C-alpha positions as CSV (number, residue, x, y, z in Angstrom):
1,M,-17.5,-5.4,9.6
2,K,-16.9,-2.4,12.2
3,K,-15.1,0.4,10.9
4,S,-11.6,0.8,12.5
5,L,-10.9,3.7,14.8
6,L,-7.7,4.3,12.9
7,L,-9.8,4.8,9.9
8,C,-12.1,6.9,11.7
9,V,-9.5,9.1,13.0
10,L,-7.7,9.6,9.6
11,F,-11.0,10.8,8.2
12,L,-11.9,12.7,11.1
13,V,-8.6,14.4,11.9
14,T,-7.2,15.0,8.2
15,A,-6.3,12.7,5.3
16,L,-2.6,12.7,3.9
17,A,-3.4,16.1,2.3
18,V,0.4,17.1,1.3
19,L,0.9,13.7,-0.2
20,P,-0.7,12.7,-3.4
21,G,3.7,-11.8,13.8
22,E,3.6,-9.8,16.2
23,S,1.5,-7.0,17.5
24,A,2.9,-4.0,19.4
25,D,2.9,-6.2,22.9
26,G,5.0,-8.7,21.4
27,V,2.8,-11.6,19.7
28,L,2.9,-12.0,15.9
29,A,-0.4,-10.5,14.4
30,L,-1.5,-10.7,10.8
31,K,-1.9,-7.4,9.2
32,E,-3.6,-8.1,5.8
33,A,-3.8,-11.2,3.6
34,Y,-5.1,-11.3,-0.1
35,M,-4.6,-13.0,-3.5
36,S,-2.2,-11.5,-6.1
37,T,-1.5,-11.9,-9.8
38,G,2.3,-13.0,-8.8
39,L,5.4,-12.1,-7.6
40,N,8.0,-9.3,-8.7
41,K,11.7,-10.4,-9.3
42,D,12.2,-8.9,-5.6
43,G,9.7,-11.2,-4.1
44,S,7.3,-8.4,-3.8
45,P,3.6,-8.9,-4.7
46,K,1.9,-7.6,-8.0
47,A,-1.4,-6.6,-8.1
48,R,-4.3,-7.7,-5.9
49,V,-6.9,-9.7,-7.3
50,P,-10.6,-10.8,-6.1
51,A,-10.6,-13.6,-8.5
52,Y,-8.8,-15.5,-11.4
53,V,-9.9,-17.0,-14.8
54,P,-9.0,-20.5,-15.6
55,S,-6.2,-19.8,-17.9
56,T,-4.2,-18.1,-15.2
57,R,-0.8,-19.7,-14.7
58,M,0.0,-18.5,-11.3
59,L,-2.1,-18.3,-8.0
60,A,-0.3,-16.1,-5.1
61,A,-1.3,-16.0,-1.7
62,I,0.1,-13.1,0.3
63,A,0.1,-12.6,4.2
64,E,1.6,-9.5,5.6
65,C,2.6,-9.8,9.2
66,T,3.9,-7.6,12.0
67,N,6.7,-8.2,14.5
68,V,8.2,-11.0,13.0
69,T,11.0,-12.9,14.7
70,D,13.8,-15.0,12.7
71,R,12.2,-18.2,13.9
72,T,8.6,-17.2,12.6
73,K,6.9,-20.0,10.0
74,I,3.8,-19.1,8.1
75,T,2.2,-22.1,6.4
76,F,0.0,-21.7,3.3
77,L,-2.7,-24.7,2.8
78,W,-4.6,-24.4,-0.6
79,Y,-8.1,-26.2,-1.2
80,Y,-10.6,-26.5,-3.8
81,L,-14.3,-26.1,-2.3
82,E,-15.9,-28.9,-3.8
83,S,-18.9,-28.0,-1.8
84,P,-19.5,-25.7,1.2
85,S,-18.7,-29.0,3.4
86,K,-15.9,-30.5,1.3
87,R,-12.6,-29.2,1.1
88,I,-9.8,-30.8,-1.0
89,K,-6.3,-30.0,-0.3
90,F,-4.2,-29.4,-3.4
91,A,-1.0,-27.7,-2.1
92,E,1.1,-26.6,1.0
93,K,3.9,-24.5,1.5
94,T,5.5,-23.3,4.7
95,V,7.6,-20.2,4.5
96,K,10.2,-19.4,7.5
97,S,11.2,-15.6,8.1
98,P,15.3,-15.4,8.0
99,I,15.3,-12.2,10.0
100,Q,13.5,-10.4,12.8
101,A,11.5,-7.4,11.2
102,A,8.5,-5.3,12.4
103,F,6.8,-5.8,9.1
104,M,7.3,-8.8,6.5
105,T,5.4,-10.3,3.7
106,F,5.3,-13.9,3.3
107,S,3.9,-15.5,-0.2
108,S,3.0,-18.9,-1.6
109,T,2.5,-19.6,-5.2
110,V,0.9,-22.5,-7.1
111,E,1.1,-23.0,-10.8
112,I,-0.2,-25.8,-13.3
113,E,0.4,-26.0,-17.1
114,K,-3.6,-26.8,-18.0
115,P,-6.4,-24.6,-17.0
116,W,-7.8,-24.4,-13.6
117,P,-11.0,-26.0,-12.7
118,E,-14.1,-23.6,-12.5
119,G,-15.5,-22.9,-8.8
120,N,-14.5,-21.7,-5.3
121,Y,-10.9,-21.9,-3.9
122,A,-9.6,-21.0,-0.1
123,V,-6.2,-20.7,1.4
124,D,-5.8,-20.8,5.0
125,V,-2.8,-19.1,6.5
126,Y,-1.3,-20.5,9.8
127,V,1.7,-19.8,12.2
128,A,3.1,-23.1,11.8
129,G,2.2,-25.6,14.6
130,N,-0.9,-23.6,15.4
131,K,-4.4,-25.4,14.9
132,K,-6.4,-22.2,14.3
133,P,-5.7,-20.6,11.2
134,L,-4.8,-16.8,11.3
135,T,-7.1,-16.2,8.5
136,T,-8.7,-17.8,5.4
137,I,-8.8,-16.2,1.9
138,L,-11.6,-17.0,-0.2
139,F,-11.7,-16.5,-4.1
140,P,-13.3,-17.9,-7.1
141,I,-11.8,-19.1,-10.6
142,R,-14.5,-18.5,-13.4
143,K,-15.1,-17.6,-16.9
144,E,-16.9,-14.8,-18.0
145,V,-20.9,-15.3,-17.5
146,K,-22.8,-14.4,-20.9
147,N,-26.2,-13.7,-20.2
148,K,-28.6,-14.9,-22.9
149,P,-31.0,-12.3,-24.3
150,A,-34.7,-13.2,-24.2
151,P,-35.7,-14.5,-27.5
152,G,-36.5,-12.0,-30.2
153,K,-34.9,-9.4,-27.9
154,K,-31.8,-7.6,-29.3
155,V,-29.0,-6.7,-26.9
156,E,-26.3,-4.1,-27.5
157,K,-23.1,-5.6,-27.5
158,K,-20.6,-4.3,-25.0
159,P,-16.9,-5.1,-24.8
160,S,-16.7,-8.2,-22.7
161,P,-14.1,-8.4,-19.5
162,Q,-10.9,-9.9,-20.3
163,S,-7.9,-10.9,-18.3
164,S,-4.5,-9.4,-18.2
165,P,-1.3,-11.8,-18.7
166,E,-1.3,-12.3,-14.9
167,G,-5.0,-12.9,-14.7
168,V,-6.8,-10.0,-13.6
169,F,-10.6,-9.1,-14.9
170,W,-9.4,-6.2,-16.7
171,T,-11.8,-4.9,-19.4
172,P,-10.1,-3.1,-22.6
173,K,-10.8,0.4,-21.5
174,D,-9.3,-0.2,-18.0
175,A,-6.3,-1.4,-19.6
176,A,-6.1,1.4,-21.9
177,A,-6.7,4.0,-19.1
178,E,-4.2,2.5,-17.0
179,K,-1.8,2.3,-19.8
180,Q,-2.3,6.0,-20.7
181,N,-2.0,7.2,-17.2
182,R,1.1,5.2,-16.9
183,E,2.5,7.1,-20.1
184,K,1.3,10.2,-18.9
185,L,3.2,9.9,-15.7
186,E,6.3,8.6,-17.4
187,K,6.1,11.8,-19.7
188,T,5.9,14.0,-17.0
189,A,8.9,12.4,-15.2
190,V,11.1,13.0,-18.3
191,K,10.1,16.4,-18.7
192,K,10.8,17.4,-15.1
193,E,14.0,15.2,-15.2
194,A,15.1,17.5,-18.1
195,L,14.4,20.5,-16.2
196,F,16.2,19.3,-13.4
197,W,19.4,18.8,-15.3
198,K,19.1,22.1,-16.6
199,N,19.6,23.5,-13.4
200,P,20.4,20.9,-10.8
201,E,20.3,23.7,-7.9
202,D,16.9,25.0,-8.3
203,F,14.9,24.2,-5.6
204,T,11.4,23.9,-7.7
205,A,12.8,21.8,-10.5
206,A,14.4,19.0,-7.9
207,L,11.2,19.0,-6.0
208,E,9.0,18.6,-8.9
209,F,11.4,16.0,-10.4
210,A,11.3,14.2,-6.8
211,S,7.4,14.3,-6.8
212,A,7.3,12.8,-10.5
213,C,9.7,10.1,-9.8
214,A,7.4,9.2,-6.5
215,A,4.4,9.2,-8.7
216,L,5.6,6.0,-10.8
217,N,5.9,4.2,-7.5
218,D,8.2,1.4,-8.6
219,A,11.2,0.4,-6.8
220,A,13.9,2.3,-8.9
221,S,11.8,5.6,-9.1
222,L,11.2,5.6,-5.4
223,A,14.9,5.2,-4.6
224,L,15.8,8.1,-6.9
225,A,12.8,10.2,-5.5
226,K,14.4,9.3,-1.7
227,A,17.7,10.7,-2.7
228,L,16.3,13.8,-4.4
229,Y,14.0,14.5,-1.3
230,E,17.0,13.8,1.3
231,G,19.2,16.3,-0.9
232,L,16.6,18.9,-0.4
233,A,15.9,18.3,3.2
234,E,19.7,18.7,4.0
235,T,19.4,22.4,2.6
236,S,15.6,23.5,2.9
237,P,13.8,21.1,5.2
238,S,10.3,22.3,4.3
239,D,7.2,20.6,5.3
240,T,6.5,19.8,1.4
241,V,10.1,18.1,1.1
242,L,9.7,16.4,4.5
243,A,6.3,15.0,3.6
244,G,7.5,13.7,0.4
245,L,10.4,12.2,2.1
246,A,8.5,10.4,4.6
247,D,6.1,9.0,2.0
248,C,9.1,7.7,-0.1
249,Y,10.6,6.1,3.3
250,A,7.4,4.3,3.8
251,R,6.7,3.2,0.5
252,L,10.1,1.6,0.6
253,F,9.2,-0.1,3.7
254,L,11.8,2.0,5.8
255,Y,9.4,2.8,8.6
256,E,11.7,4.0,11.2
257,K,13.0,6.7,8.8
258,A,9.6,7.6,7.7
259,F,8.2,8.0,11.4
260,T,11.3,10.5,12.1
261,A,10.9,12.5,8.6
262,A,7.1,13.1,9.7
263,L,8.1,14.1,13.0
264,R,10.3,16.5,11.5
265,R,7.5,18.4,10.1
266,T,6.4,19.4,13.5
267,W,9.6,21.4,14.1
268,N,8.0,24.2,12.1
269,P,6.0,26.5,14.2
270,L,4.5,28.2,11.2
271,V,3.3,24.7,10.0
272,P,0.3,23.2,11.9
273,P,1.2,19.7,13.1
274,T,-2.1,18.1,11.5
275,G,-0.3,16.7,8.3
276,A,2.4,15.4,10.5
277,V,0.1,13.6,13.0
278,S,-1.7,12.2,9.9
279,Q,1.3,10.6,8.4
280,I,2.2,9.0,11.9
281,V,-1.1,7.5,12.3
282,F,-0.8,6.3,8.8
283,F,2.3,4.7,9.1
284,A,1.7,3.3,12.6
285,G,-1.1,1.3,10.7
286,V,1.0,0.1,8.0
287,A,3.7,-1.0,10.0
288,G,1.6,-2.2,12.7
289,D,4.0,-0.3,15.2
290,W,1.5,1.2,17.6
291,D,4.1,2.2,20.2
292,R,6.0,4.0,18.0
293,G,3.2,6.0,16.7
294,I,2.0,6.6,20.2
295,D,5.4,7.9,21.3
296,Y,5.8,10.0,18.5
297,L,2.2,11.4,19.0
298,E,3.0,12.2,22.5
299,R,6.4,13.9,21.6
300,I,3.9,16.4,19.4
301,L,1.5,16.9,22.5
302,A,4.5,17.7,24.6
303,D,6.0,20.3,22.0
304,R,3.0,22.0,20.2
305,E,-0.3,23.3,21.7
306,D,-1.9,24.2,18.5
307,E,-4.2,21.6,16.9
308,R,-4.1,19.7,20.3
309,E,-7.3,18.2,20.2
310,D,-6.6,16.6,16.8
311,T,-3.6,15.3,18.3
312,L,-5.4,13.6,21.0
313,L,-8.0,12.2,18.8
314,A,-5.1,10.5,16.9
315,L,-3.5,9.2,20.1
316,A,-6.5,7.7,21.3
317,S,-7.1,5.9,17.9
318,L,-3.6,4.5,18.2
319,Y,-4.0,3.4,21.7
320,A,-7.4,1.5,20.4
321,E,-5.7,-0.2,17.5
322,K,-2.9,-1.3,20.0
323,A,-5.8,-2.8,22.2
324,R,-7.3,-4.5,19.2
325,A,-4.1,-6.0,18.2
326,A,-3.1,-7.3,21.4
327,Q,-3.5,-10.8,22.8
328,D,-3.0,-10.1,26.3
329,P,-6.4,-9.2,28.2
330,A,-4.4,-7.0,30.7
331,V,-3.0,-5.1,27.5
332,Q,-6.3,-4.8,26.0
333,K,-8.0,-3.3,29.0
334,E,-5.3,-0.9,29.9
335,C,-5.3,0.6,26.1
336,R,-9.0,0.8,25.8
337,K,-9.2,2.6,29.4
338,T,-6.4,5.0,28.3
339,A,-8.1,5.6,24.7
340,D,-11.3,6.3,26.8
341,E,-10.0,8.6,29.3
342,I,-8.1,10.7,26.2
343,L,-11.6,11.0,24.5
344,D,-12.9,12.2,27.8
345,R,-10.3,14.8,27.9
346,V,-11.3,16.3,24.6
347,I,-15.2,15.9,25.2
348,D,-14.7,17.9,28.6
349,S,-12.6,20.5,27.5
350,L,-14.6,21.5,24.6
351,P,-18.0,23.0,23.8
352,S,-20.4,20.4,22.7
353,F,-20.8,21.9,19.4
354,S,-17.5,21.8,18.5
355,P,-16.2,19.2,15.7
356,A,-13.6,17.9,17.6
357,A,-15.8,17.1,20.6
358,Q,-18.4,15.7,18.1
359,N,-15.5,13.5,16.5
360,A,-14.2,12.4,19.8
361,L,-17.7,11.3,20.6
362,V,-18.0,9.3,17.4
363,L,-14.8,7.6,18.1
364,K,-15.8,6.9,21.6
365,K,-19.1,5.4,20.6
366,E,-17.0,3.0,17.9
367,L,-14.7,2.1,20.8
368,E,-17.8,1.2,23.0
369,R,-19.0,-1.4,19.9
370,R,-16.0,-3.4,20.0
């Protein structure tokens, strides 16, 4: 599978160092599809899984789509693969979007009382009425495979993989480490909260409490972190505060606010725009909103001369991703042409040995291979 230009530019320009349907041309596009352990009470997917054990009660298929209209219908067809050429359908579900949204998650779940038959399974994801699926999710259901030792040979016993209550393949060591990490994060949050309430006007205490809440990454904690960051941004809109605020908005799917908060980071002339550029590229990829990402990067180019080449690289990557998502050949051609021209500008304006020029060449070759 070819590496996306978006991933290339996130690696080549910068990572998010400060922070721990319809495509952009108007046609619905699938952003991602995967299997999950189930759904939370608010309908959001739980942990992703590549496989299940037979004792799993619920199987959950997730499809994340961009630019969804209020008439969009997504159909999930579930199959047991008896052989490579024989599929047995055992479930079907169509989900209708009640609203128009730039990003929406659709899901289909199947439950049975008895253990699932071992074997390979598939879920076809369609836009209702279309003959060709958007994608097919493949996954197995299997028990632990026990390798028999050769006669007379002693084998050291190791803890066998177990499944979590939701059916994830999970070793006792994994579970213990996850629990320990969660407990550590919760203890940190409690400690930071106590320090905050001793002096709510202390900037550092509020910032550290917001960061600790964001690290917990559940809806309630993120909402509290967002409120804290918003209060801090009113009085002291530092780059760290705005980066944290933008990240919280994005995790809560408030993408318009996330883009705006990231753009605000470029108003400080003492801070390079690289972090803001990386965030905007990341949000554009997560939300599938290439046009907004392009617009915001062009604003940065108009206002900031420093780190210009890195911003141009990011802009080229978004045009390339818009071309990839577009279904209109004319839009694809125009976006590819624009991306290529931007990369040529970087290459022509810098010595060939400079990092930015070399990165532009890498992205240009990746674009040519598509």
